[in-house]
N, C-alpha and C positions, 0 to 999 in steps of 0.2 A: 423393547423399543423407549428410545431417549424419546420424548418429544421435546422440538421446540418451538419458537412463535416469532415469525415475521416482525421487524419491526414498525413497517408501512402498512399492511392490510391485514396482521393479525392474522395471516395464516398459520394454521399449525400444523405442523409435518415431522417426518422423521429425517434426517440428513442422510443416511443410507440410502435413501430416493433419489437419483439423480435431478430429475427436475422438481423437485422440492429445491434442493442443494443450491442448485442453479436461481432460485428465485429467493431463496435464505438472503445469500450472499451477492446477488443485485441488490437488495431492499437495502443491505447493510452498507453497501457502497455508495451509495446513491444518499442513505440517511447521512454518512459520515462525510462525502463527500461534495456533494452538488450546496452551490453556494459559498462553499468555502471559496476563497481571494488568495492566489499566489502571492506574495508578499517577500519574498528574497529564494534565492536558487544558488545555492554554491555545493562544491563537492566535499566529501566528511574529510574533519580533517586527521590525516594520518595515527596521529595518537588515541582518537577517537576507534577506528578502526582496529588498531592492536590491543585495545581494550580488551574489543568485543573478540578479539581471537580472531578476526581477518585479515585478509591480505589484500580486498579488492574495494579501492574505495569509488562508493556510486555517487550520484550528483542525490543532492536534496532537495525536497521543496519546502521549505516554507511555510504551510497554510494558514489562513486566519477564516474565522469562522463565527463569528458574532462577537464575544469578546476572551474567546480561547486562542490561541496560536498552537501547530504543533506540529511536527515533522512528515515526513513520508518519504522514502526510498527504498530502492527496490533491492529486492534480496535475492540470491540465486535459487533459492527454493522456501517451500513454506517454513519448514524450521531456521531458516537464519542465518545457514551455516558461511554465507558470505556477502559480499556485496554483488547487485545485478546491473547490467547494465539497463537503459530505458529506452523502449525502441518506441518512435513516433510516425505516424501515417502521415508528413510530413516530407516536403524535399529533403531536409535535416536528416532524416532514418534515425540517428541513435545519438544519444546520449552514453559516451563509454564509460568505463570503470579506469580509475587510477592507481594506479600502484607507486 
């Protein structure tokens, strides 16, 4: 068993346990993203996608939290094999990838 600890509640568990895995990633996402402000939105430049070996250019969000800024962008899978579309629950629906 590879025991890890959640960042907020400090609960210990194994990521092979579905319930704990969901709790772990929910807490990690909250720790990183809650309170961050979107300060810029732009599509990933073609040069950057080519350097990453990608064909699809995803929309990118520049976030600021405290005195740190960082980019967030969708990927088509967990391994980062290509850029992905960003779906939204509003009437706009989707920010597609560009080629």
